[in-house]
N, C-alpha and C positions, 0 to 999 in steps of 0.2 A: 449184052448193049455197051454201047458206046456211049462212054462222054469224051459231047464238046469243050473246048477249052469255057465258052461262057458258061455250062453249066456248072461248070468244077468252081469258075470264080463265082456264082450265081448265089452256092452254096454256102459260101464264106464268109459269105454279104452279114449276116447277123451275128456272130463267133465274130468276128473280128471286132464289129461295135459292142459288141453285150466287154469282150474287153477291153477296149475306151472305157467305157462305162466304168467297168468295174472300180478300174487304176485311181480315174478320175474321182469317183465315191473314195477311194481308200484314202485317194493323198487327200481331200478333204477335208478325211474327220482325225486322220493322224495331224493335220496342221492346226485344226480344233483345240487338239487334247494336248499339243501341246508345252510343257511348263513357260511359264515364263526363269529369264536370267537370276543366277542371283544376285541377291543387292552384293553390290562392292564389285559387280564382277564389269569384262566392259561388254561384255553381251556379245564376241565374237562367236561360240560354239552355237549359238543359237539364234545369231545372223546368218549363217551357214546353212544349220539344218530346215532354215523357211529357206536358203534360196532353192535349195538339193531340193524342197515339198514344191516349191517354185515349177520347178525342171520338170518332175511326175509330171506335175500334173496338166501341163504343154502337152507334153508326150500321151498323156494319156487320153487328154482332149483333139489329140491331132489322133491320133488312132484309131477315136472314136468317127470325128469329122472323114478319112479314108475308109474307114468299112459300110458308111453308109455313101458312099462314092464309086464302090465296086459296083455294076451291074447287073442287075438281081437275070440270074438265067428264068428259066423257064417251073414255074411254079416254085423259083422258093423271091425269097428276098422282100425288098419294101420295093415298091415302086415308084419314081415320080415323073413327071411330064416333063414339062420341059420348061415352061411357064415354074415350074417347084424349084425347076437344078438353076 
């Protein structure tokens, strides 16, 4: 059986979207459990950690959206109509 490029990319739609969702949820959870900076410090390390968590969250969201934008293959993935895109 020969696979077309559309079928191969279509089979990757849901795994890529799931990866992005896992990164986004784990980043949100890590940000929620981030401890406040100790009293008397300037909070630089806390702010830097928050900044990198923000970058990871944006990257997870971008991966999730990119996964949903991959066109579905025959029998794979989530199909959107023209009005939904």
